[in-house]
TORDREN-799137 format. One record per residue (C-alpha): residue in three letters; x, y, z. Coordinates in steps of 0.05 Angstrom, whole numbers, plus 5000, padded with zeros to 4 digits. Example, Ala and Ser with C-alpha at 12.3 -4.5 7.8 and 13.67 -1.06 7.14 Angstrom:
ALA524649105156/SER527349795143/
***
This chain:
MET505446845041/CYS506346845116/GLY506647265178/LEU512647385223/VAL513847675292/GLY519547705342/PHE523348095394/LEU530448255415/GLU531148375489/GLY535448945515/VAL539548445556/ARG540647705550/SER535047265574/SER535046565602/GLY527446435604/MET527146015541/ASP520545665556/GLU517346325575/ALA520046655512/SER517446095468/ALA510546135499/LEU510346885489/LEU512446815416/GLY506946315405/ARG501746795433/MET504347365390/ALA504246935327/ALA497146695342/THR494547395332/ILE496347355258/VAL494046645244/SER490146875181/ARG496847055149/GLY499146335159/PRO493945815177/ASP497945205153/ASP503845175201/ALA506945525261/GLY513945545291/VAL517845905345/TRP525245955361/ALA528846305418/ASP535746275449/GLY539346545509/ALA541947145471/GLY535147475481/ILE532747375410/GLY526147045392/LEU522946915324/ALA515946655308/HIS512646485242/ARG505746325214/ARG505845965148/LEU501245985088/SER504245435046/ILE505345644974/LEU512045344953/ASP514844694982/LEU508844455021/SER513243955057/PRO516244035127/ALA522644255092/GLY519344945086/HIS518045015160/GLN520245665194/PRO523945935233/MET529345635188/ALA536745595200/SER542045645146/ALA545945005130/GLY551945225170/GLY547645475228/ARG549946205226/TYR543246515205/MET536246405231/ILE530546715191/VAL523146845189/PHE520847045120/ASN514347295090/GLY513447335014/GLU515947024950/ILE522547054913/TYR520246924841/ASN527246814813/HIS529746374870/LEU531045784823/ASP535746224782/ILE539246434847/ARG539845694866/ARG543545574801/GLU548346134819/LEU549345824887/ALA550545114861/ALA558045124874/ALA557445434943/VAL552144934965/ALA556144354938/ALA562244594976/ASP558744575043/GLY557443835032/GLN550243855054/GLY546244014991/TRP539144274989/ARG534244035041/GLY528044255003/HIS525844724948/SER523245334985/ASP525546034969/THR526946145043/GLU532545625040/THR535145964978/LEU535546635014/LEU539446325072/ALA544446005025/GLY545346674991/PHE546547025058/ALA551846515075/ALA555246575007/TRP554647314990/GLY551947685051/ILE544947955063/ARG544948585019/ALA548248254960/THR543147694962/VAL537148164968/GLU539648564909/ARG539347934867/CYS532147784887/ILE525947914845/GLY520047874891/MET515848144948/PHE518148015018/ALA519348215090/PHE524247835134/ALA527847825200/VAL534547455204/TRP538947355265/ASP546447305254/ARG548746845310/GLN556047005295/GLU555547765297/GLN549547785345/VAL545948265298/LEU538648275276/THR537048495205/LEU530148675179/GLY528848745105/ARG523148965061/ASP521948894986/ARG523349464937/LEU516349734928/GLY513449574997/GLU508649004980/LYS509748655047/PRO509049015114/LEU514149045170/TYR513349435235/TYR518749535288/GLY520749935349/TRP523649945419/GLN518749895477/GLY520549975551/ARG526750295581/GLY533550095605/ASP534549355619/ALA527049245608/ALA527349515537/CYS525349045481/PHE525849135406/LEU519348875374/PHE518148725301/GLY512748385260/SER508048365201/GLU502348695237/LEU501449145298/LYS496748655332/ALA502548165339/LEU506948695372/LYS501248885418/ALA501148185447/HIS507948315479/PRO507248545552/ARG512049125542/PHE508049435485/SER505450105510/ALA500150255456/ASP500851005463/ILE497251335405/ASP501651815366/ARG497652445354/ASP502652685302/ALA501252045262/LEU493852175271/CYS494952845236/LEU497652455176/LEU491651995178/MET486952585175/ARG490552885115/HIS491452245075/ASN486351745103/TYR492451295114/ILE498951365153/PRO505151415109/ALA511551045127/PRO515651085170/HIS510151285218/SER504950845252/ILE499051005296/TYR503150825358/ARG508751235388/ASP515750955377/ILE513250415329/PHE515150505256/LYS514350195188/LEU520749995153/PRO520850385087/ALA520550005022/GLY527249794992/CYS530949835059/LEU534849405107/LEU535149545182/THR540349285231/VAL540149305307/SER543448945364/GLN543848955440/ARG550449335435/ARG547849835385/ARG540549975400/GLU539450545351/PRO536950205287/ARG541050345225/ILE537150375160/GLU540150345091/ALA536650335023/TYR538849794975/TRP534150054921/SER530850734911/LEU524850874868/ALA526651614868/ASP533551434839/VAL530250964788/ALA525651524765/VAL531252034757/ASP535851544722/GLY530351314676/VAL528652024654/ARG536052174643/ALA536951554599/PRO530351454563/PHE528550874517/SER530751084447/GLY527150574404/SER520750634366/ALA513750584396/GLU513149884367/GLN519749674397/ALA517849964465/THR511249584463/ASP514848934445/ALA519749034502/LEU514249204553/GLU510248594533/ASP516348144540/LEU517848414609/LEU510648364633/LYS510047664605/SER516347454643/ALA513847784707/VAL507047454701/GLY510046784684/GLN514546794745/GLN508847004790/MET504646414766/MET509545964803/ALA505845614859/ASP504544924888/VAL497345114904/PRO491345354862/LEU492346044830/GLY487846564798/ALA487047314786/PHE482647904804/LEU479348174740/SER475748844739/GLY475548894663/GLY479949514664/ILE486549594628/ASP491149364683/SER487748734708/SER485748534637/THR493048574615/VAL495348134673/VAL489947614659/ALA491247624584/LEU498547474595/MET496846934646/GLN492146594598/ALA497246634542/GLN502046224585/SER497045734615/SER494845064586/ARG488145104622/PRO483145664635/VAL485646164687/LYS480946254746/THR478646984749/PHE474347344800/SER470347974801/ILE464848284843/GLY459248734820/PHE454449224851/HIS447349384830/GLU448350134844/ASP449650554782/GLY456750804774/TYR459950264817/ASN459249634774/GLU464849374730/ALA462748644733/GLU459548644664/HIS466048904633/ALA470148384670/LEU465447834644/ALA466248064572/VAL473948044578/ALA473647364613/ARG469247074557/HIS473947334503/LEU480147044538/GLY476646404557/THR477946434632/ASP474246044685/HIS470546644712/THR466846734777/GLU462947354794/LEU458847564853/TYR453848124855/VAL454348404925/THR448248664962/PRO448949295003/GLN448048875066/GLN453848415047/ALA458349025038/LEU455849345102/ASP457248705141/VAL464648795125/ILE465149455162/PRO465449175233/ARG471248735212/LEU475549315185/PRO478949535250/GLY481348825263/LEU483548715191/TYR487649345186/CYS490249375258/GLU491650115251/PRO486450605226/PHE485950595150/ALA480550965111/ASP480550795036/SER473350565028/SER475250114970/GLN477849665026/ILE470749385028/PRO470249114956/THR477648904960/PHE476048465019/LEU469848184985/VAL473447994921/SER479047684962/GLN473947285001/LEU470747054936/ALA477446844906/ARG479646474969/GLN473945984960/GLN477645694900/VAL484945914901/THR490546074950/VAL494346574905/SER491347134863/LEU494847624816/SER492448334811/GLY493348934764/ASP495349434818/ALA500649964802/GLY499050044729/ASP496350744742/GLU502650974779/LEU507350704726/PHE503650904663/ALA500251564682/GLY493251274692/TYR490351754744/GLY486752364719/ARG489752784774/TYR496552764739/ALA493953134678/ARG489453594719/ASN494853834766/SER499953894710/ARG495254354673/ARG493854754736/TRP501254844749/ALA502555064677/ARG497555624685/VAL499755834755/ALA507255804743/ARG506756344690/VAL505256854744/PRO511057084789/TYR510756764857/GLY510857434894/VAL504557664857/ARG501057004870/SER503057004943/MET500257704956/THR493757534920/ALA493056894961/ALA494157285026/GLY488657765005/LEU483757204991/ARG485256875058/ALA484457535096/LEU476957385099/SER474056715121/PRO469956295072/ASP463556485109/THR465257225106/TRP466657175031/GLN460056815023/ALA456357365059/VAL459957925022/LEU458957624952/GLY452157314962/PRO448057924942/VAL451958034877/ARG452557314858/PRO446857344807/LEU450557914771/MET457057514764/PRO459057144701/ARG456056444699/SER462856124710/LEU463456474777/ARG456456324804/LYS458955744845/ALA455855444906/HIS460255524967/LEU464056084933/GLY467856274996/GLU470955575001/LYS472655604927/LEU476256254937/HIS480355954994/GLN481955354950/GLY484155834896/ALA488656184946/GLY491955514959/THR493155424885/LEU496156124878/ALA500756014938/ALA503755374910/ARG511355384903/ARG511654744863/VAL506954244830/ASP507753814893/ASP503654324932/LEU497854274883/TYR498253524888/LEU498053534964/GLU492054004962/SER488353544914/ILE489452914955/SER488653225025/ARG482353095065/TRP482753515129/ASN487554055149/PRO489953695211/ALA491554335248/ASP484054495249/LEU482053815276/VAL487153405316/LEU488153625388/GLY495353625412/GLY498253375347/ARG503453665301/GLU503753415229/PRO510453105213/SER514253295151/THR513952825092/CYS516352835020/LEU509653155004/ARG510053685057/GLY516254005086/GLN521453545057/PRO520653584981/LEU524653094939/ALA529453374887/LEU527352894831/GLU531753274783/GLY529753264710/LEU522553024721/ASP517053444690/PRO510853604732/MET506952984711/GLN512952534724/ARG513852844793/LEU506652684811/MET507351974787/ALA513751894828/LEU510452184891/ASP504651704883/ALA509351114874/LEU513251314936/VAL507451454983/TYR500351294958/LEU502150624926/PRO505750294985/ASP501850615042/ASP494850595013/ILE493950134954/LEU498749574976/VAL496449615049/LYS489249565027/VAL490548934985/ASP495348595033/ARG490848645094/ALA484448475057/ALA487547875023/MET491347625083/GLY485047705125/VAL482347105087/SER489146745079/LEU489846925006/GLU496647114976/SER496147704928/ARG501647834876/VAL502848454835/PRO506548334769/PHE507049084753/LEU511549144814/ASP516948684787/HIS522649184793/ARG524949044722/VAL518149284697/VAL518449894743/GLU525450084718/PHE523450004646/ALA517050404655/TRP521050984682/ARG525450974619/LEU519351054574/PRO518151754547/GLN511752084571/SER509352094499/LEU508751344503/LYS504651384567/VAL499951954549/ARG498252044476/ASP492352394442/GLY489152494510/ALA489351754527/ALA492951534590/LYS496850874594/TRP497650894518/ILE503250384513/LEU499849904562/ARG493649944519/GLN497849744458/VAL500149114495/LEU493048944516/TYR490149054446/ARG494448484421/HIS490248024465/VAL483548364475/PRO479248764425/ARG479549514436/ALA471949554440/LEU471949144505/ILE476649634539/GLU475250334513/ARG470750664565/PRO471451184620/LYS475750984679/MET471750734739/GLY474350694810/PHE473650064853/GLY469050344905/VAL462450304942/PRO457150844951/VAL459351065020/ASP456351755010/ARG449351465003/TRP450350945058/LEU452351485108/ARG445551815095/GLY441951145097/PRO443750465128/LEU450250725161/ARG447251345191/ASP445951085261/TRP452850755264/ALA456251395241/ASP452051835286/SER454251435347/LEU461651475329/LEU461052215314/ASP457052395375/GLU459653045403/SER460152805475/ARG463852175452/LEU468852585411/ARG470053045470/ARG470952455517/ASP475952105471/GLY479852755467/PHE483152685399/PHE478953155356/ASP475653835359/PRO468353615349/ALA466054265317/PRO468654175245/ILE466653435246/ARG459553575269/ARG458954125218/LYS460953675160/TRP456653115186/ALA450553565187/GLU451953815117/HIS452953115091/VAL446652815123/SER442453395097/GLY445053285026/GLN448153975022/ARG455153705012/ASN458753045000/TRP463952975055/GLN464652215050/TYR472252215046/HIS473152685105/LEU468152325148/TRP470551625130/GLY477451795158/VAL474552015224/LEU469751425227/MET475250915214/PHE479451215270/GLN473551225318/ALA471650505301/TRP478850285309/LEU479550665375/GLY473350315401/GLU476549635391/SER483849785407/
***
């Protein structure tokens, strides 16, 4: 695992020494992604590449980057792992022998370059099983290509900064590296801020800065000095995989499907255990991480190192379940019970770790477990993505049931009813219905009834299940909060995906895998782990597993009210059912209580009305109202407030 950064100048440059020094400064900002080695390369064509290396495979100097292909045509900086690169090497044997130079080392970066020379960039990437981001300069064609893995495990930002002859195309693993370039303008994009306030993260292709973008997962981008407008093409599409899988479902028995899934997962886990450095796994004791660890231990001749953290607060501790699974499997288990102060001490580090505002509060325990693991290993496998592939989130079933009820009523009737409910504000409804509330049926005697009626109006006005999903995962309505911003369209709002043939639950799973997984879950893990120089790998995101999962009928994912049914069947072959069967628990911290207690002064300062007005990004009124209600204990607005707080904290350090 590594970090990369570079630039392509709008015109040719001759300041080689100056360019190399600048590249070194840019790469130094992401040293935690690669503390073991550094390299820069620049030439008179105006291209510069820099690399920070975390040595995982081929620890020798033969793995040093930037790396040139054997024939000298391609120069690459690469971040990630190609798990099947030895298989690709065998395919390339004849081509490598023909060039008369042979292999210089055994890194997957050298394998990629040989593939580019033999087959071209896209054809090589399509052969790869792995997680990656790369930038490769074609000296012959004078074209820069950026690439990102299929599911978006590894980050890659890019964009033009400056104008005319002074324009410069910047790219890199993290925004802080781009910011080190003198032409970076750092203009905050208020439209992207709208997305942050809705989701608590910023979905690709947007970033917090104007004219800087994230390369979408499964895509290649090409750009040159002659053709400055980047061209993006998808070499793999999860949406297509979902549609194709539903059209051609697995036709075998449940037992055959379980066998096939176990074989695929075992292969994925086995390949991801490849490393020349110590390796372990995060273990929460839940279905996903327990499955990964069980398959690791089944293929290891020694106890696998596993790591978990626990909290003393009720409702937030899974450590005891992880310990039980670890004891059964015989792993070398390390656990740490975190004090509130240890968790709180992470918060000042978050703006620097995430380099753009990011507000999933489970970023705190994710950093802590990464920090714990890094004391013993350099690579750690995780169970992320099991929920998105095997229908693990409760919101899938809830929103599917809501849609089944709503869709029976003609849209015109629902729309008129919704308009009537919205004709009065929530406060007005509360005032009107307050006196008669004691006379209402018990089911309607809800606190904050006016808000519930407006939420009901949103449900009635839904045109598709996507609308219910967006409502359920939205924090703020950005139009009520962000000054001068206009929320961009996304596949969740304004640009719905066709996803033909998918039922409501399958649509929700696909939307999560396209947006929430790469832009929240994988961002959270990548930045937390790389912040302590730990490589995190995700076996469920082997694209062969993803493609097979989408071929499985829903009856094998949800059965008798149990989510992830088929994954449970795989796990029960290794771990007793009694150790696993319990209610699902999120990986979180008690932010709601902390905001009323030890974090109150910190939050009060960031949410101060005069400070909000001075910064000029938010209307202070709705924020102050929610803050007062939260502090008083009237409401729990932790998710809304955490998004604002993370932006304000980031803004204070940017």
